[in-house]
Every structure is written in C-alpha cells, then in structure tokens.
N, C-alpha and C positions, 0 to 999 in steps of 0.2 A: 678117310682117318686127316687126310692132310685136312681137310674142312672143318673136322672135329676141332683140331688144333688152334688152327686160326680162327673158330670160334670163342675156345678157350681164352685165348692169348685176349681179345677183346673185352672181353667180362671182368678178366683181372683188374683192373682200373677202375672200374664199375663198383666190384664188389669191394675195392678195398675204400674207395668213394663212400659207401653204404654205410661200409661198418665204423672211419672214422664219424660221419654222421652221425650214427648209432651211438658212438659213445657221445657227443657233442649234447646233442639232445638229449640223453640219459642226465650229464650232469648240468644243464640249464633245467631241467624238471627239480630234483634235487634240490639244487640252487634256490629255484623262484620257494618252493618246499619251506624253507630256510627262515627266505628275505620274510614271509608270510608269516613265520612262527616266532621269527627274531630270539629263537634259542638250538639246542640243536635237536634231528628229527626221532622223531619218536618212533624205531623199528620193532618189524618181527624176522622173521626166519625169509619170509618171500625179499622182504624189503630189502635184509642186509643182503641174505645172495645177492638180489638186483644190484645194488649198490656198490657191493667190492666185487661182482665179478668181472675176468677180462678179456678182450682188451677194454683201458681202461686208459686216459689221458690227463686224471685231475686223480687226485691225493683225499683221501677218508681218512679221519679218523673217529671213530668208535669205542664208545666204554660198555664193558659187558657189567652188568651190575646185577644186582640181589636188591633190592630197596623194603619189601617186603620185610615184615619185625618175626618173622615167624623164623627167617632164614638167620638172624644173627648177626648180619652184617652191619658192625656200628659204622667202621669206615665206607661204607655204601651210603646209608642216609647222612652223613658230614659230609661226603666230597660230591655228593650230589648238584646244592646249590651254586655252588666254587666254578662244575661243569658245565654247567646251565648261563652263569656268567661270563666263563673265558668262548661260550658261544652266541652270546648276543654281543660281546664284543666287538670280537672277532667279526661277526654279519653288519652290523654296525659300521665299523671300521674297513672293511670291503663292502661295500654293496652292487658294485658292481661282477665281485666276483674273480678278480685279477690274480690272485692268488691259489685260486682251481682248487680250493679247500672246500670237504663238505663236514661236518659234524655230525655223530650219530649216535644213538645212546639206544638199548638191546638190553631190556629187563629182562632176566632170568624165565620167569613169567610168559616173555612172551618169545624169548627165542631158546626152548628147551632144546631143540633138533641141533642148533647151531653152538650150540654148549656142548652136548655131547660131541660131536664132531671134533671140535675144538681140545675136546680131553679137558675141560677149565676144570678141576675141582675146587675152586675159591676165585673170590672175589672183592673188588672189584678189578677188572683187565682192562688196559688201555692200549690198544690197537690202532698201529698208522702204517697205510694203505700205500704204497708208492705208485703213481703212474707204472702203467705196464709198455704207452706208447706214447710217444712222441719227442721234445726232444731234453725231457726230464727223465724222464724212461730210467726205471734201474736194472740190472741185472739180476738179480736175485731178487725174489715176486719171493721172499715169506714178509710181512708184515715187522715192525719194531714193537717192540712190546717195554712199555713205561714199567719200573720194578717201584711197585709200593710197597715194598718191603721196610723203607727209608720210612713210614709214617707218613708221608707225606699229605695230607689232606688240602693243599691253600693254591689257589687257581692261578698266581703267578710263576712257581717255576714249573707246572706243569706245560702253560702258554710259552715259556722258552724253551722248555725240549722238544715240542711241536717246533717251535720257529730255528730251533737250530737241525731240523731235520728231514724242512723245504728248503726249495732253490729259490736265487732272488724273487723278491719279487713282495709286496705288499704283506706285513706282518703287524697286525696290528695290536696296540697294546689294550692292558685290562683296565675297564675306565669302572670303575667300583660307585657304586647309587652315593649317596649320602646319606648316613645314619643320623637323622634328623631326631631320634629317639637318645640314642649314645651322648647327641652333642648338646642336646638339651642335661643330658643328666649329668656328663663333665660340667657347664656349666653353673649346672645348680649348685654342684657341692661344694663347688669351690667360691662359689658365691656367699654357700652356708660356713664355708672353712674361714674363709678374711670376716664376716659378720660375727662366728665363733670368737675369735682373735681381739679384734676388735672391739668387744664389749667384755672378756675376761680378760683384756691387759691389765687392770688394778689387780691382779691379782696373782697372774703369772711373770709379768716383769721384773715385782722386788723378786723374786725369788733367786729369775735366769741373771738379774745383774745385783747378787749377792758377792761381794769380792773371795768370803767364806767361803762359800761352794764350788769356785772355779779353782781357789783353793789346794781345797780337797780335792778335787778331779787332776787335775795336772800334777800335785803329789802320788795319786795312786797310779795314775801315768807315768810317773817319773822311776817308781818302783818297781813297776813291774819291766821295765825296758832296760832298767837296771840290770835288774837278777838275769836276763838270761828266757822273760817266760818266751820270747819268739823264737831264739833260739831252739828250746824245746817243741814247739808246733814246725816246726822248721824240720831238724834233724827225727821228731818221731823217736823221743829218748826214753829209759825207762823210768819208771820210779822210782825207783829202787835199785840198786843192784849187791851181789856177793862179795864177801870181802876174799874170797880163796883162803879160809877156814871156817868156813862153816855160820857165818854170822853175816850180816846185813852190812851194806857202808853206805853209810850218807852221802858222799864227797868221793868223786870221780877226779883221780888224778889230774894233772894235766892240763891248760886251756883251751884244748880242743875237744874236751869230754864233761857230759853234766846230767845229772839225772833230776826226775823232776821232784823232787823232797829238797834237795840242794838251790835249788832256784826258791825252794818255801822258804827255809832257812836266812836265808842271803838277805831276802824280800823284806822278814820279820825283822832280823838287824837292822837292816835301811831303817824300816819307820819307827821302832824304839827312836836310834839315834836323831830319828828328824822330828819326831815327836820331845824330843830330852832339848833339844837347840832351840826349839818352839818353844815348849817353857820361858827355857834360860831367858829367850831373848825376849820374849812379849809380859809371860802371864806373872814370871820373878818380879819384877821393876813395881807393879801395879800392886806390889802387893805390900797393907802399910805398917802391917807388924814385922820391924825389925830380927825379933826372934823368928819368927815363923821364916823371914827370908831367908836369912843364913841357914836355915837349917834346909828347905830346898834347894838355894844354891848347892850345900853338901849332897846332898843326894839326889841332886840332874846330873850334877858332874860326879858322881859313884857310879852312875848308870852309864852312862857316856864311854866313864874309863873304861868296867866291865865290858860295855855290848863292844867298842871300839879294840880292848885288846882281843875278845873273841873275832870277831872280822877277820883281825892279822893272825890269828891261831886256823880261822881256817883257809887266808891266804896262805901258810906257809905247806899245808896238805898240797893245793893246786901245785903250789910250788916248790918243791922241794930245798932247792939252795937259794933260797930269800932267805937273807942273814939276819932280819931284824924279828922282835915282839916287846910284848908290854906285859908286867903282869895284871889280873894273877894267871893267867891264859899262857 
C-alpha cells in the first residue's frame, strides 16, 4: 500500500508536465495553421472541441456563423471579411504568438453539433475562451460573448473588444489593405469635378457673382429669422390655436408664445415693408415721368403706412400694455 502511494506521488509531476506539454503542443499546432493560412482557422466539430477543450493555457476567439445564402444571415456575410481582416492583422503583427490567441471560424454546416450543444438560435456569435491554466487563467471557465445586437459589423470595434479581454501583451492593430479601386474612383471624380467647374465657369460665375441674387437670399434669410421661424422649429409650436370662443386665434399673446401662422403673417408684413422701401429708394428715383413718380411715392408711402400700422396692431396683441398705435389699424 505504501509502495503504491510512493509511485503515485512520483508520477504526479510527470503527469502535470505531460499535460502542460500537451497544451503547449496544441497551441503550437493551431498557431502554425494560423500562420500558414494568414487568417482564422476553419473549424469543424472535432477541431472546435480540440481547440477549446481544457486544460488550456491560451485564449481562443471563435466566430460561429452561417454563411450560406439559404440561412438568410446578411450580417454573417457582411462581417466575415472583417473577421478575416482581424485574424490576418493579428497574425501578421504577432507571428511569434506572444499574445497566445488563436482565431477560428465555425460555420453551421461544419459544426451543427456544436451549435446544438450551445443551444444557438442566431448567428453570428463571437466567443472568447480564456485560459484555464497558467498565470492568466480565469476562475470562470465560461467564454465571453460579444453582442452583435448593436449592429456592429466593422473590424475595429471587435478587435478593441478582444484586446480589452486579454491580459497584457502584444495586441496588434487592424491593418486595412489600400483600396486602389476606391482611391482611383475618388481621384477621377475629383478631377472630373474640377474640370467641369473650370469649363462651366463662364456660365455660373456671373450668376454666383450677381449682387441682386445675394441681396435676395440675404433678405429672405433676414425675414425668416426675424419673424421667428427658428423659434417654431425649436419649440414645435402649433400652426394655429383656439381663441376660447370656438374660433381660431392667429396670434398668441405674450412674447414667449407663438403659433406657426403668426410667423408667416409677420414675415409677409416685413416682406411688403422691405419691398416698398426698396422701391422708394431705388425704383422711384429712376422714373422719368414726374407725374408717375409722384403717384408712385404716394402709393408706396401709403403701403408703408398701412403695413406699419398693421404691424403695430399685431405688436399690441402680443403686448397688451403697449401704448402706441397708428391709423388706420
């Protein structure tokens, strides 16, 4: 009995050493496969079990996906090139395997038993298995799972999530290949636009440099902002409101209240006043007929008097204590 105990005690270190060597050999085998493929390792049920089984002194990132069109997984097909880019960039940046991380891909067609054992109903699913032995081992043997419900399908945020889960060590960045087709397309489009602008300059420059056009644009902008257009968009005010007597009120009392139609009425008043003032200042002095010029002065002066009187009456509605008014309103 004592002899068997002594033999058992002697064999324990050898068995532990053999287990450590086995996990080390397993990592080297899969790391060599990853180096030769320069991307994630294509797995099946058997290789998935071998790669993720404990004891394990390395990490494993496995993407469980369903790439065939009949499964209807659009996100799977969109994310697969990004996943291959992550694995390729990581493998290229850590050829020595110092991060001790293996990338794998398990398609549903190759791993039906694994999908059933994990009770997966959707894809893609990204699992990160942490080491079970060694200095970076974690007590919780359950893998971390990335949530694809946010709609993420880019390599950078996935790589950052994996890097946060790993201990200190090499964490290569994503290295995207240069998209020469896109570069050439953008360059061609820019050169074409520059050529078009240069050729069409005699036609559109006179329009852009027209002072009357910019004056009209400026005037419209001034009318919109001074009449309270931005107030309506910020406060989401109603277009009209009731007057409490079964009718409709076009103006809201108080300076902190306003309705949409009120803004349009005030803008129209300002527009008429502006047009009348511009006509008196620019058009009337150029009239050669004195009689017509005199009539124009009276007409535009009457328009200004009437519209300004109406504007004061609107202001009295907004501020009941305002003491001034102007006929005829």
